[in-house]
PDB file as gemmi writes it, atoms N, CA and C in Angstrom:
CRYST1    1.000    1.000    1.000  90.00  90.00  90.00 P 1                      
ATOM      1  N   MET A   1     100.994   5.329  22.201  1.00  0.00           N  
ATOM      2  CA  MET A   1     100.321   4.532  23.237  1.00  0.00           C  
ATOM      3  C   MET A   1     101.348   3.904  24.184  1.00  0.00           C  
ATOM      4  N   GLU A   2     102.423   3.400  23.598  1.00  0.00           N  
ATOM      5  CA  GLU A   2     103.475   2.767  24.408  1.00  0.00           C  
ATOM      6  C   GLU A   2     104.074   3.769  25.393  1.00  0.00           C  
ATOM      7  N   MET A   3     104.234   5.012  24.929  1.00  0.00           N  
ATOM      8  CA  MET A   3     104.820   6.047  25.777  1.00  0.00           C  
ATOM      9  C   MET A   3     103.923   6.327  26.990  1.00  0.00           C  
ATOM     10  N   ILE A   4     102.629   6.389  26.748  1.00  0.00           N  
ATOM     11  CA  ILE A   4     101.675   6.634  27.840  1.00  0.00           C  
ATOM     12  C   ILE A   4     101.752   5.503  28.857  1.00  0.00           C  
ATOM     13  N   LYS A   5     101.837   4.280  28.352  1.00  0.00           N  
ATOM     14  CA  LYS A   5     101.915   3.109  29.224  1.00  0.00           C  
ATOM     15  C   LYS A   5     103.161   3.185  30.113  1.00  0.00           C  
ATOM     16  N   ASN A   6     104.300   3.526  29.493  1.00  0.00           N  
ATOM     17  CA  ASN A   6     105.551   3.647  30.252  1.00  0.00           C  
ATOM     18  C   ASN A   6     105.437   4.721  31.318  1.00  0.00           C  
ATOM     19  N   ARG A   7     104.846   5.843  30.951  1.00  0.00           N  
ATOM     20  CA  ARG A   7     104.689   6.960  31.892  1.00  0.00           C  
ATOM     21  C   ARG A   7     103.838   6.513  33.085  1.00  0.00           C  
ATOM     22  N   THR A   8     102.767   5.808  32.802  1.00  0.00           N  
ATOM     23  CA  THR A   8     101.888   5.320  33.868  1.00  0.00           C  
ATOM     24  C   THR A   8     102.655   4.396  34.803  1.00  0.00           C  
ATOM     25  N   ASN A   9     103.452   3.500  34.216  1.00  0.00           N  
ATOM     26  CA  ASN A   9     104.242   2.581  35.039  1.00  0.00           C  
ATOM     27  C   ASN A   9     105.236   3.331  35.908  1.00  0.00           C  
ATOM     28  N   GLN A  10     105.857   4.390  35.351  1.00  0.00           N  
ATOM     29  CA  GLN A  10     106.797   5.189  36.138  1.00  0.00           C  
ATOM     30  C   GLN A  10     106.082   5.820  37.325  1.00  0.00           C  
ATOM     31  N   LEU A  11     104.899   6.357  37.088  1.00  0.00           N  
ATOM     32  CA  LEU A  11     104.141   6.995  38.166  1.00  0.00           C  
ATOM     33  C   LEU A  11     103.779   5.983  39.237  1.00  0.00           C  
ATOM     34  N   LEU A  12     103.368   4.795  38.819  1.00  0.00           N  
ATOM     35  CA  LEU A  12     103.034   3.750  39.786  1.00  0.00           C  
ATOM     36  C   LEU A  12     104.255   3.388  40.620  1.00  0.00           C  
ATOM     37  N   ASP A  13     105.405   3.284  39.958  1.00  0.00           N  
ATOM     38  CA  ASP A  13     106.644   2.978  40.682  1.00  0.00           C  
ATOM     39  C   ASP A  13     106.924   4.042  41.727  1.00  0.00           C  
ATOM     40  N   LEU A  14     106.724   5.304  41.368  1.00  0.00           N  
ATOM     41  CA  LEU A  14     106.956   6.398  42.317  1.00  0.00           C  
ATOM     42  C   LEU A  14     106.034   6.266  43.519  1.00  0.00           C  
ATOM     43  N   GLU A  15     104.767   5.960  43.260  1.00  0.00           N  
ATOM     44  CA  GLU A  15     103.814   5.808  44.363  1.00  0.00           C  
ATOM     45  C   GLU A  15     104.223   4.661  45.270  1.00  0.00           C  
ATOM     46  N   GLU A  16     104.689   3.565  44.674  1.00  0.00           N  
ATOM     47  CA  GLU A  16     105.132   2.422  45.478  1.00  0.00           C  
ATOM     48  C   GLU A  16     106.321   2.806  46.342  1.00  0.00           C  
ATOM     49  N   GLN A  17     107.252   3.579  45.762  1.00  0.00           N  
ATOM     50  CA  GLN A  17     108.418   4.023  46.535  1.00  0.00           C  
ATOM     51  C   GLN A  17     107.980   4.879  47.714  1.00  0.00           C  
ATOM     52  N   ASP A  18     107.037   5.798  47.463  1.00  0.00           N  
ATOM     53  CA  ASP A  18     106.517   6.644  48.545  1.00  0.00           C  
ATOM     54  C   ASP A  18     105.908   5.778  49.627  1.00  0.00           C  
ATOM     55  N   TYR A  19     105.139   4.773  49.199  1.00  0.00           N  
ATOM     56  CA  TYR A  19     104.463   3.897  50.148  1.00  0.00           C  
ATOM     57  C   TYR A  19     105.497   3.166  51.008  1.00  0.00           C  
ATOM     58  N   MET A  20     106.561   2.682  50.370  1.00  0.00           N  
ATOM     59  CA  MET A  20     107.600   1.964  51.109  1.00  0.00           C  
ATOM     60  C   MET A  20     108.291   2.892  52.109  1.00  0.00           C  
ATOM     61  N   LYS A  21     108.483   4.163  51.715  1.00  0.00           N  
ATOM     62  CA  LYS A  21     109.081   5.138  52.635  1.00  0.00           C  
ATOM     63  C   LYS A  21     108.196   5.304  53.858  1.00  0.00           C  
ATOM     64  N   TYR A  22     106.879   5.409  53.609  1.00  0.00           N  
ATOM     65  CA  TYR A  22     105.920   5.530  54.715  1.00  0.00           C  
ATOM     66  C   TYR A  22     106.041   4.339  55.653  1.00  0.00           C  
ATOM     67  N   ILE A  23     106.056   3.144  55.070  1.00  0.00           N  
ATOM     68  CA  ILE A  23     106.131   1.917  55.871  1.00  0.00           C  
ATOM     69  C   ILE A  23     107.397   1.929  56.727  1.00  0.00           C  
ATOM     70  N   LYS A  24     108.533   2.321  56.118  1.00  0.00           N  
ATOM     71  CA  LYS A  24     109.792   2.363  56.863  1.00  0.00           C  
ATOM     72  C   LYS A  24     109.699   3.340  58.022  1.00  0.00           C  
ATOM     73  N   LYS A  25     109.099   4.516  57.761  1.00  0.00           N  
ATOM     74  CA  LYS A  25     108.943   5.512  58.826  1.00  0.00           C  
ATOM     75  C   LYS A  25     108.088   4.958  59.953  1.00  0.00           C  
ATOM     76  N   ILE A  26     107.006   4.294  59.575  1.00  0.00           N  
ATOM     77  CA  ILE A  26     106.101   3.726  60.579  1.00  0.00           C  
ATOM     78  C   ILE A  26     106.839   2.689  61.418  1.00  0.00           C  
ATOM     79  N   ASN A  27     107.617   1.830  60.755  1.00  0.00           N  
ATOM     80  CA  ASN A  27     108.351   0.795  61.481  1.00  0.00           C  
ATOM     81  C   ASN A  27     109.357   1.407  62.443  1.00  0.00           C  
ATOM     82  N   LYS A  28     110.034   2.479  62.011  1.00  0.00           N  
ATOM     83  CA  LYS A  28     110.968   3.174  62.899  1.00  0.00           C  
ATOM     84  C   LYS A  28     110.221   3.705  64.111  1.00  0.00           C  
ATOM     85  N   TYR A  29     109.062   4.297  63.844  1.00  0.00           N  
ATOM     86  CA  TYR A  29     108.235   4.866  64.903  1.00  0.00           C  
ATOM     87  C   TYR A  29     107.858   3.791  65.923  1.00  0.00           C  
ATOM     88  N   LYS A  30     107.450   2.643  65.399  1.00  0.00           N  
ATOM     89  CA  LYS A  30     107.053   1.529  66.270  1.00  0.00           C  
ATOM     90  C   LYS A  30     108.215   1.108  67.152  1.00  0.00           C  
ATOM     91  N   GLN A  31     109.394   0.961  66.541  1.00  0.00           N  
ATOM     92  CA  GLN A  31     110.565   0.512  67.298  1.00  0.00           C  
ATOM     93  C   GLN A  31     110.914   1.522  68.381  1.00  0.00           C  
ATOM     94  N   ARG A  32     110.848   2.815  68.021  1.00  0.00           N  
ATOM     95  CA  ARG A  32     111.250   3.855  68.956  1.00  0.00           C  
ATOM     96  C   ARG A  32     110.269   3.982  70.112  1.00  0.00           C  
ATOM     97  N   SER A  33     108.991   4.036  69.768  1.00  0.00           N  
ATOM     98  CA  SER A  33     107.995   4.356  70.794  1.00  0.00           C  
ATOM     99  C   SER A  33     107.323   3.118  71.382  1.00  0.00           C  
ATOM    100  N   GLY A  34     107.380   2.020  70.642  1.00  0.00           N  
ATOM    101  CA  GLY A  34     106.709   0.813  71.101  1.00  0.00           C  
ATOM    102  C   GLY A  34     105.197   0.905  70.988  1.00  0.00           C  
ATOM    103  N   GLN A  35     104.717   1.932  70.284  1.00  0.00           N  
ATOM    104  CA  GLN A  35     103.266   2.079  70.128  1.00  0.00           C  
ATOM    105  C   GLN A  35     102.845   1.458  68.802  1.00  0.00           C  
ATOM    106  N   LYS A  36     102.384   0.240  68.862  1.00  0.00           N  
ATOM    107  CA  LYS A  36     101.964  -0.433  67.627  1.00  0.00           C  
ATOM    108  C   LYS A  36     100.686   0.191  67.068  1.00  0.00           C  
ATOM    109  N   LYS A  37      99.835   0.673  67.951  1.00  0.00           N  
ATOM    110  CA  LYS A  37      98.559   1.234  67.495  1.00  0.00           C  
ATOM    111  C   LYS A  37      98.768   2.442  66.596  1.00  0.00           C  
ATOM    112  N   LEU A  38      99.720   3.295  66.963  1.00  0.00           N  
ATOM    113  CA  LEU A  38      99.979   4.497  66.169  1.00  0.00           C  
ATOM    114  C   LEU A  38     100.402   4.121  64.754  1.00  0.00           C  
ATOM    115  N   GLY A  39     101.354   3.192  64.657  1.00  0.00           N  
ATOM    116  CA  GLY A  39     101.841   2.776  63.349  1.00  0.00           C  
ATOM    117  C   GLY A  39     100.744   2.175  62.494  1.00  0.00           C  
ATOM    118  N   SER A  40      99.918   1.324  63.096  1.00  0.00           N  
ATOM    119  CA  SER A  40      98.867   0.677  62.312  1.00  0.00           C  
ATOM    120  C   SER A  40      97.808   1.699  61.903  1.00  0.00           C  
ATOM    121  N   ARG A  41      97.608   2.716  62.726  1.00  0.00           N  
ATOM    122  CA  ARG A  41      96.648   3.774  62.385  1.00  0.00           C  
ATOM    123  C   ARG A  41      97.127   4.550  61.156  1.00  0.00           C  
ATOM    124  N   ILE A  42      98.413   4.900  61.153  1.00  0.00           N  
ATOM    125  CA  ILE A  42      98.960   5.627  60.005  1.00  0.00           C  
ATOM    126  C   ILE A  42      98.876   4.754  58.756  1.00  0.00           C  
ATOM    127  N   LYS A  43      99.214   3.478  58.896  1.00  0.00           N  
ATOM    128  CA  LYS A  43      99.158   2.557  57.756  1.00  0.00           C  
ATOM    129  C   LYS A  43      97.725   2.457  57.240  1.00  0.00           C  
ATOM    130  N   PHE A  44      96.780   2.405  58.151  1.00  0.00           N  
ATOM    131  CA  PHE A  44      95.369   2.330  57.785  1.00  0.00           C  
ATOM    132  C   PHE A  44      94.967   3.561  56.975  1.00  0.00           C  
ATOM    133  N   GLU A  45      95.410   4.735  57.416  1.00  0.00           N  
ATOM    134  CA  GLU A  45      95.089   5.967  56.692  1.00  0.00           C  
ATOM    135  C   GLU A  45      95.700   5.971  55.298  1.00  0.00           C  
ATOM    136  N   ILE A  46      96.931   5.468  55.185  1.00  0.00           N  
ATOM    137  CA  ILE A  46      97.583   5.404  53.873  1.00  0.00           C  
ATOM    138  C   ILE A  46      96.820   4.437  52.973  1.00  0.00           C  
ATOM    139  N   ASP A  47      96.429   3.300  53.523  1.00  0.00           N  
ATOM    140  CA  ASP A  47      95.658   2.320  52.745  1.00  0.00           C  
ATOM    141  C   ASP A  47      94.372   2.948  52.243  1.00  0.00           C  
ATOM    142  N   LEU A  48      93.695   3.712  53.109  1.00  0.00           N  
ATOM    143  CA  LEU A  48      92.458   4.378  52.706  1.00  0.00           C  
ATOM    144  C   LEU A  48      92.730   5.353  51.570  1.00  0.00           C  
ATOM    145  N   LYS A  49      93.815   6.120  51.705  1.00  0.00           N  
ATOM    146  CA  LYS A  49      94.173   7.103  50.683  1.00  0.00           C  
ATOM    147  C   LYS A  49      94.412   6.400  49.355  1.00  0.00           C  
ATOM    148  N   ASN A  50      95.129   5.277  49.385  1.00  0.00           N  
ATOM    149  CA  ASN A  50      95.426   4.548  48.154  1.00  0.00           C  
ATOM    150  C   ASN A  50      94.165   3.947  47.541  1.00  0.00           C  
ATOM    151  N   LYS A  51      93.265   3.460  48.383  1.00  0.00           N  
ATOM    152  CA  LYS A  51      92.006   2.912  47.869  1.00  0.00           C  
ATOM    153  C   LYS A  51      91.203   4.009  47.188  1.00  0.00           C  
ATOM    154  N   GLY A  52      91.245   5.199  47.761  1.00  0.00           N  
ATOM    155  CA  GLY A  52      90.556   6.345  47.158  1.00  0.00           C  
ATOM    156  C   GLY A  52      91.079   6.637  45.766  1.00  0.00           C  
ATOM    157  N   LYS A  53      92.399   6.511  45.581  1.00  0.00           N  
ATOM    158  CA  LYS A  53      92.994   6.754  44.262  1.00  0.00           C  
ATOM    159  C   LYS A  53      92.529   5.699  43.272  1.00  0.00           C  
ATOM    160  N   GLU A  54      92.440   4.439  43.731  1.00  0.00           N  
ATOM    161  CA  GLU A  54      92.033   3.357  42.830  1.00  0.00           C  
ATOM    162  C   GLU A  54      90.597   3.549  42.349  1.00  0.00           C  
ATOM    163  N   ILE A  55      89.749   4.062  43.229  1.00  0.00           N  
ATOM    164  CA  ILE A  55      88.334   4.225  42.881  1.00  0.00           C  
ATOM    165  C   ILE A  55      88.151   5.283  41.792  1.00  0.00           C  
ATOM    166  N   LYS A  56      88.938   6.375  41.872  1.00  0.00           N  
ATOM    167  CA  LYS A  56      88.777   7.493  40.924  1.00  0.00           C  
ATOM    168  C   LYS A  56      89.016   7.100  39.488  1.00  0.00           C  
TER     169      LYS A  56                                                      
END                                                                             
């Protein structure tokens, strides 16, 4: 049981890292293009995707 718990935590950590990478990319995009709407749209889509995972 402990092993399964650790594995789950590792997977969650990976997802968080991916999410942070996305955020960094979005922030770079915002700085470069000055389009705040684009960045927030991508973030919104990622949030939706993550909410979908939580529901399952």
